[in-house]
C-alpha positions as CSV (number, residue, x, y, z in Angstrom):
1,M,0.0,-0.1,-0.1
2,I,1.3,3.6,-0.9
3,R,1.8,5.6,2.1
4,V,1.1,9.3,1.8
5,G,1.7,12.2,4.4
6,M,0.1,15.5,4.4
7,I,1.2,19.0,5.7
8,S,-1.5,21.6,5.3
9,L,-0.6,25.1,6.0
10,G,-2.5,28.5,6.1
11,C,-6.1,29.3,6.6
12,P,-9.1,26.9,7.1
13,K,-10.2,27.3,3.5
14,N,-6.8,25.7,2.5
15,Q,-7.4,23.1,5.1
16,V,-10.6,22.0,3.7
17,D,-8.9,21.5,0.3
18,A,-6.4,19.4,2.0
19,E,-9.3,17.2,3.6
20,R,-10.6,16.7,0.1
21,M,-7.3,15.4,-1.1
22,L,-7.0,13.2,1.9
23,A,-10.6,11.7,1.3
24,S,-9.7,10.9,-2.3
25,L,-6.6,9.2,-1.4
26,D,-8.4,7.1,1.2
27,R,-11.2,6.2,-1.1
28,N,-8.7,4.9,-3.7
29,N,-6.7,2.9,-1.1
30,F,-3.6,5.0,-0.4
31,E,-2.5,4.7,3.3
32,I,-2.6,8.1,5.0
33,A,0.4,8.2,7.4
34,D,0.5,10.0,10.7
35,C,4.2,10.8,10.2
36,Y,6.3,12.0,7.4
37,E,9.2,9.4,7.6
38,G,9.0,6.3,5.6
39,V,6.2,7.7,3.2
40,N,6.2,7.1,-0.6
41,A,4.9,10.7,-1.0
42,V,4.2,13.8,1.1
43,I,1.9,16.8,0.0
44,V,2.8,20.3,1.5
45,N,-0.3,22.2,0.9
46,T,0.8,25.7,1.1
47,C,-0.4,29.3,2.1
48,G,1.0,32.1,0.1
49,F,-0.9,35.1,1.4
50,I,1.9,36.9,3.2
51,D,5.5,36.9,3.4
52,A,5.4,35.0,6.9
53,A,3.1,32.4,5.4
54,K,5.5,31.9,2.3
55,E,8.6,31.4,4.6
56,E,6.7,28.8,6.6
57,A,5.7,26.9,3.5
58,I,9.3,27.1,2.1
59,E,10.7,26.0,5.5
60,N,8.3,23.0,5.4
61,I,9.2,22.0,1.8
62,L,13.0,22.2,2.7
63,D,12.3,19.9,5.7
64,M,10.8,17.2,3.4
65,A,13.7,17.7,1.0
66,Q,16.1,16.9,3.7
67,L,14.0,13.8,4.6
68,K,14.0,12.9,0.9
69,E,18.1,13.2,0.8
70,E,17.9,11.0,3.9
71,G,15.7,8.3,2.1
72,T,12.9,8.5,4.3
73,V,10.6,10.4,1.9
74,E,10.3,9.1,-1.7
75,K,8.3,12.1,-3.4
76,I,7.4,15.5,-2.6
77,I,4.2,17.3,-4.0
78,V,3.6,20.9,-3.4
79,S,0.1,22.4,-3.6
80,G,-2.0,25.3,-2.6
81,C,-1.5,29.0,-3.1
82,L,2.2,29.1,-3.0
83,S,2.0,26.8,-6.0
84,E,-0.3,29.3,-7.9
85,R,2.0,32.2,-7.5
86,H,5.5,30.7,-7.8
87,R,5.3,27.4,-9.6
88,E,8.4,27.8,-11.8
89,E,10.4,29.2,-8.8
90,I,9.6,26.2,-6.6
91,F,10.9,23.8,-9.3
92,T,14.0,26.0,-9.9
93,E,15.1,26.7,-6.5
94,I,14.0,23.3,-4.9
95,P,14.9,20.5,-7.1
96,E,13.9,17.9,-4.7
97,V,10.3,18.7,-5.3
98,D,8.6,16.1,-7.8
99,A,5.3,17.8,-8.5
100,V,3.8,21.4,-8.3
101,I,0.1,21.6,-8.5
102,G,-2.3,24.3,-8.5
103,I,-5.7,24.3,-6.6
104,G,-7.5,23.3,-9.7
105,A,-5.4,20.0,-9.8
106,I,-6.5,18.8,-6.2
107,G,-9.2,16.6,-7.6
108,R,-6.7,14.4,-9.5
109,I,-4.1,14.0,-6.5
110,D,-4.2,10.3,-6.8
111,D,-3.2,10.2,-10.4
112,I,-0.3,12.9,-9.6
113,I,1.1,10.8,-6.9
114,M,1.3,7.7,-9.0
115,R,2.8,9.5,-12.0
116,T,5.7,11.0,-9.7
117,L,6.1,7.4,-8.3
118,A,6.6,6.3,-11.9
119,G,9.5,9.0,-12.2
120,E,7.7,11.8,-13.8
121,K,8.2,15.5,-12.9
122,I,4.8,17.3,-12.9
123,L,3.9,20.9,-13.2
124,D,0.0,21.0,-13.3
125,V,-1.6,24.3,-12.9
126,P,-5.1,24.1,-14.5
127,P,-7.8,26.7,-14.3
128,K,-8.8,27.6,-10.8
129,E,-12.4,26.8,-11.6
130,E,-11.6,23.2,-11.6
131,L,-11.1,23.3,-7.9
132,P,-14.0,21.1,-6.3
133,L,-16.3,23.3,-4.3
134,C,-17.9,20.3,-2.6
135,G,-17.3,16.7,-2.0
136,E,-16.1,14.0,0.4
137,R,-13.5,15.0,3.1
138,M,-11.4,13.4,5.7
139,L,-11.6,15.7,8.7
140,T,-8.3,17.1,10.2
141,T,-10.5,18.7,12.9
142,P,-11.8,16.8,15.8
143,E,-14.9,15.1,14.6
144,Y,-17.3,17.4,16.9
145,W,-16.7,20.5,14.8
146,A,-15.7,21.1,11.2
147,Y,-15.4,23.9,8.6
148,L,-18.1,24.1,5.8
149,K,-16.5,26.2,2.9
150,I,-19.3,27.8,1.1
151,A,-17.3,29.7,-1.6
152,D,-13.8,29.9,-3.0
153,G,-12.1,32.9,-4.7
154,C,-12.8,36.5,-4.1
155,S,-13.9,39.5,-6.2
156,N,-13.4,42.3,-3.8
157,R,-9.9,43.3,-5.0
158,C,-8.6,44.9,-1.9
159,A,-5.4,46.8,-2.9
160,Y,-3.2,44.7,-0.4
161,C,-4.6,41.1,-1.3
162,A,-3.1,38.8,-3.7
163,I,-6.1,36.0,-3.1
164,P,-8.1,37.3,-6.4
165,D,-5.1,36.4,-8.5
166,I,-4.2,33.3,-6.5
167,R,-7.6,31.8,-6.4
168,G,-9.6,33.7,-8.9
169,G,-13.1,35.3,-8.7
170,Y,-15.5,34.5,-6.2
171,R,-17.4,31.2,-6.9
172,S,-20.3,29.9,-4.6
173,A,-20.7,26.2,-4.1
174,D,-24.2,24.9,-4.9
175,M,-26.7,25.2,-1.9
176,D,-28.1,21.7,-2.1
177,M,-24.6,20.2,-2.1
178,L,-23.6,22.4,0.8
179,V,-26.6,21.1,2.7
180,E,-25.8,17.6,1.7
181,E,-22.4,18.0,2.9
182,A,-23.4,19.3,6.2
183,R,-25.8,16.7,6.7
184,Q,-22.9,14.0,6.2
185,L,-20.8,15.9,8.7
186,A,-23.7,15.8,11.3
187,Q,-24.1,12.0,10.6
188,A,-20.5,11.5,11.4
189,G,-20.9,13.3,14.6
190,T,-20.1,16.9,13.8
191,K,-22.0,19.2,16.2
192,E,-20.6,22.6,15.3
193,I,-20.2,23.8,11.8
194,I,-18.1,27.0,10.8
195,L,-19.1,28.5,7.5
196,I,-15.9,29.9,5.8
197,A,-15.1,31.7,2.5
198,Q,-13.0,34.7,1.6
199,D,-16.3,36.7,2.0
200,T,-18.9,34.4,3.7
201,T,-21.7,37.2,3.3
202,A,-21.1,37.4,-0.4
203,Y,-22.5,33.8,-0.7
204,G,-24.8,33.2,-3.7
205,I,-24.3,36.5,-5.4
206,D,-22.6,35.0,-8.3
207,L,-24.5,31.9,-8.5
208,Y,-28.0,33.0,-7.8
209,G,-27.9,36.7,-8.5
210,E,-28.4,37.6,-4.9
211,L,-27.2,37.2,-1.5
212,K,-28.3,33.8,-0.2
213,L,-26.5,33.5,3.2
214,P,-29.7,33.8,5.2
215,E,-31.5,31.2,3.1
216,L,-28.4,28.9,3.4
217,L,-28.6,29.3,7.3
218,D,-32.1,28.6,7.4
219,R,-31.7,25.1,5.5
220,L,-28.6,24.2,7.7
221,C,-30.6,24.8,10.8
222,E,-33.0,22.1,9.8
223,I,-30.1,19.3,9.9
224,D,-30.6,17.0,13.0
225,G,-27.2,16.6,14.8
226,I,-26.0,20.3,14.2
227,E,-26.2,22.3,17.2
228,W,-24.0,25.3,16.6
229,I,-23.5,27.2,13.4
230,R,-20.8,29.9,13.3
231,L,-20.0,32.5,10.8
232,L,-16.3,33.8,9.7
233,Y,-15.3,36.4,7.3
234,C,-18.3,38.6,7.2
235,Y,-17.9,41.9,5.5
236,P,-19.6,45.1,6.9
237,D,-21.3,46.1,3.5
238,K,-23.2,42.7,3.2
239,I,-24.5,42.4,6.9
240,T,-28.1,42.7,5.8
241,D,-31.2,43.1,8.3
242,E,-32.4,39.7,6.7
243,L,-29.1,38.0,7.9
244,L,-29.5,39.7,11.3
245,E,-33.1,38.5,11.7
246,V,-32.0,35.0,10.7
247,M,-29.3,35.1,13.4
248,K,-31.9,36.2,15.9
249,N,-34.6,33.8,15.1
250,Q,-32.5,30.6,14.6
251,P,-31.1,29.2,17.9
252,K,-28.7,27.1,16.2
253,V,-26.9,30.3,14.7
254,V,-24.5,31.4,17.4
255,H,-24.3,35.2,18.1
256,Y,-20.8,35.4,16.8
257,I,-19.8,37.5,13.8
258,D,-16.2,37.6,12.5
259,L,-16.2,41.2,10.9
260,P,-12.7,42.0,9.4
261,V,-12.8,45.9,9.1
262,Q,-9.0,46.3,8.5
263,H,-9.0,50.1,9.5
264,A,-11.0,53.0,10.6
265,S,-9.3,55.9,8.8
266,D,-11.5,56.9,5.7
267,K,-8.2,57.7,3.8
268,I,-6.7,54.4,4.5
269,L,-9.9,52.4,4.0
270,A,-10.2,54.2,0.3
271,A,-6.4,53.3,-0.4
272,M,-7.2,49.7,0.6
273,N,-10.1,49.8,-1.9
274,R,-12.4,48.6,0.9
275,H,-16.2,48.5,0.5
276,G,-17.6,51.2,2.6
277,D,-16.0,53.8,4.9
278,S,-15.8,54.1,8.9
279,A,-19.5,55.5,9.1
280,L,-20.7,52.1,7.2
281,I,-18.6,50.0,9.7
282,R,-20.0,51.9,12.8
283,D,-23.5,51.5,11.5
284,T,-23.0,47.8,10.8
285,I,-21.8,47.3,14.5
286,S,-24.6,49.4,15.7
287,R,-27.2,47.2,13.9
288,I,-25.5,44.0,14.9
289,R,-25.6,45.1,18.5
290,A,-29.2,46.3,18.4
291,A,-30.5,43.0,16.9
292,L,-28.4,40.7,18.9
293,P,-27.3,42.5,22.1
294,D,-25.1,39.5,23.4
295,A,-23.2,39.3,20.0
296,A,-19.6,38.6,20.2
297,I,-17.9,40.4,17.4
298,R,-14.6,39.6,16.3
299,T,-12.5,41.8,13.8
300,T,-9.2,41.8,12.1
301,I,-7.2,45.3,11.6
302,M,-4.1,46.1,9.8
303,V,-1.5,48.5,10.9
304,G,1.2,50.0,8.5
305,F,-0.6,50.2,5.3
306,P,1.2,52.7,2.9
307,G,0.1,56.3,3.8
308,E,-0.7,55.4,7.4
309,G,0.7,58.3,9.5
310,E,0.4,59.1,13.1
311,E,-2.9,60.7,12.5
312,E,-4.3,57.6,10.7
313,F,-3.2,55.5,13.3
314,E,-4.5,57.5,16.1
315,T,-7.9,57.3,14.3
316,L,-7.6,53.5,14.3
317,A,-6.5,53.3,18.0
318,E,-9.3,55.5,19.1
319,F,-11.8,53.3,17.0
320,V,-10.6,50.2,18.8
321,N,-11.1,51.6,22.2
322,E,-14.4,53.2,21.2
323,I,-16.1,50.1,19.8
324,E,-14.6,47.6,22.3
325,F,-14.4,44.4,20.0
326,D,-14.8,41.2,22.0
327,R,-12.2,39.7,19.9
328,L,-9.5,41.3,17.9
329,G,-6.5,40.2,15.7
330,C,-3.9,42.7,14.5
331,F,-1.5,42.1,11.7
332,S,1.1,44.3,10.1
333,F,0.8,45.3,6.2
334,S,3.0,42.8,4.3
335,P,3.6,44.1,0.7
336,Q,2.7,41.5,-2.0
337,E,4.1,41.4,-5.6
338,G,1.4,42.1,-8.2
339,T,-1.0,43.9,-5.7
340,P,-1.7,47.8,-6.0
341,A,-0.2,48.3,-2.4
342,Y,3.1,46.8,-3.4
343,D,4.3,49.8,-5.2
344,M,2.3,52.6,-3.2
345,D,4.3,55.4,-1.9
346,E,4.7,56.2,1.8
347,Q,5.6,52.8,2.9
348,V,5.8,52.4,6.7
349,D,8.9,51.2,8.5
350,E,8.8,47.9,9.9
351,E,9.6,49.1,13.5
352,V,6.7,51.6,13.4
353,K,4.4,48.8,12.2
354,T,5.5,46.7,15.2
355,R,5.3,49.5,17.7
356,R,1.6,50.3,16.4
357,G,0.5,46.7,16.5
358,D,1.8,46.4,20.1
359,I,-0.1,49.5,21.2
360,I,-3.4,48.0,19.6
361,M,-2.9,44.7,21.1
362,A,-2.2,46.2,24.6
363,D,-5.6,48.1,24.5
364,Q,-7.2,45.1,23.4
365,L,-6.0,43.1,26.3
366,E,-7.3,45.6,28.6
367,I,-10.8,45.7,27.0
368,V,-11.0,41.9,26.9
369,T,-10.0,41.7,30.5
370,L,-12.7,44.1,31.5
371,K,-15.2,42.5,29.3
372,N,-14.4,39.0,30.9
373,E,-14.5,40.4,34.4
374,E,-18.0,41.3,33.5
375,K,-18.9,37.7,32.7
376,I,-18.2,36.5,36.4
377,G,-21.3,35.0,37.7
378,K,-23.0,34.5,34.2
379,K,-23.7,31.1,32.9
380,Y,-22.9,29.7,29.4
381,R,-23.2,26.7,27.3
382,V,-19.8,25.2,26.8
383,L,-18.7,23.0,24.2
384,V,-16.2,20.5,26.0
385,E,-13.0,20.0,24.1
386,S,-10.4,18.4,26.5
387,Y,-9.4,17.1,29.9
388,D,-6.4,18.0,32.0
389,G,-5.6,15.2,34.4
390,Y,-2.9,17.4,36.3
391,T,-5.4,20.2,37.2
392,D,-8.5,17.9,37.2
393,S,-10.4,20.3,34.8
394,Y,-12.0,20.2,31.4
395,T,-11.5,23.0,28.8
396,G,-14.0,24.0,26.3
397,R,-15.5,27.0,24.3
398,T,-18.7,29.2,24.7
399,Y,-20.5,30.5,21.7
400,M,-18.1,33.6,21.8
401,D,-15.0,31.6,20.8
402,A,-14.2,30.1,17.5
403,P,-11.6,27.1,17.7
404,E,-8.1,27.8,17.2
405,I,-8.3,31.7,17.1
406,D,-10.1,32.8,20.1
407,G,-10.1,32.0,24.1
408,S,-11.6,29.1,26.0
409,I,-13.0,28.4,29.3
410,S,-11.6,25.9,31.8
411,F,-13.9,24.4,34.5
412,T,-13.9,21.9,37.4
413,T,-16.7,19.4,37.8
414,D,-17.2,16.0,39.3
415,R,-18.9,14.7,36.2
416,H,-17.3,13.0,33.2
417,Y,-17.5,14.5,29.9
418,E,-16.1,13.6,26.4
419,P,-14.9,16.0,23.8
420,G,-18.0,17.2,21.9
421,D,-20.2,17.1,24.9
422,F,-21.9,20.2,26.1
423,A,-21.8,21.6,29.8
424,D,-23.5,24.3,31.5
425,V,-20.8,26.3,33.3
426,V,-20.8,29.5,35.4
427,V,-17.9,31.8,35.3
428,I,-16.0,32.3,38.4
429,G,-12.6,33.8,37.4
430,V,-10.6,35.4,34.6
431,N,-7.3,34.6,33.0
432,D,-6.5,37.3,30.4
433,Y,-8.2,36.2,27.3
434,D,-9.5,32.9,29.0
435,L,-12.3,32.1,31.5
436,I,-12.3,30.0,34.6
437,G,-15.6,28.2,35.5
438,R,-17.5,25.7,37.5
439,D,-19.9,23.1,36.2
440,L,-23.4,24.0,37.1
441,N,-24.7,20.4,37.2
442,S,-22.0,18.8,39.3
């Protein structure tokens, strides 16, 4: 039996692509290895969004090249976003690589591996539209939660972002197929599904001519076994009243919205080619909080975009302190070749970017600490994820926390829980971004 290893890097959308490749390999009787040594082939599914992601991808490819030289890895296949952007360079600079494939080729990963094992060097970067948007997956997340990728590509054309060039224009998956995929996940034990796309709120606009996320949510809520539905990557200009009404009326849709705003200076937002200005962002947040008073709003902001002077940064910092986001991630502008922002004037020094990012995150820690302290004495439904024998406590998440990016709550109990169970927990303490609780039913 041919043994294949997988390294998947980058965002959850890329992770779903890896899961489709793994399912195809498993279906065709390849053995999926849990380590990289002694495999016939290893797939490095790369991210190429920012420089740090490229460096991580290259480091992983070079690590596999070293194992190949040592004779413990036979063939190396590089897939994903880095393959789309730097296909020739990968072959030229890392000759140990046997195949470089684009996202449109992942549906034939079985054949590609067999051809490399036969001695063929492969460069296969077909049209991006050949990427399968639905289909069987082998989950790399715990079975009780999973991503549901509802679209691929992006048509927003933000000035700093290479995704439209890497993955093409926005393409929504068929709604019936998505509902069936979610149903299969539920039958396999998934209790929380997390909807993802480059712009989740744009779902359906290309396929059906209108925004269809509210209808998709309604249909997903009908699936037995699914208890939580979470939204990531929602754009402020597409948070409609209809969407908020569905979130309000459908108990399975958790009151959590990931709303990447990027900035608060109208000058910078315009230079970024973002849809909408700071007034639209504020109005959207106000409408969310009016419709869903307990909503947890997560955002992502960028510091150091070209032209961001002290005045523009001060506007951003004041905005963060004014809005008091429940969750916030901050990253520095990373110039990407081929994007309009790459050649813009007034590039910001790296030390300045770092200082500004540190200020934002220090302010955010104070905001979150105060918000968490206000939760003491409140009760929450918690999705249990793990047990720590040393502290004799469980760790899980409330509806306010997405897996792998947000905080958690640890709690004590005299009951036994398995990962994927739900517990009713009262908050009794705070540890920075995380909560401490006690099981109400023990």
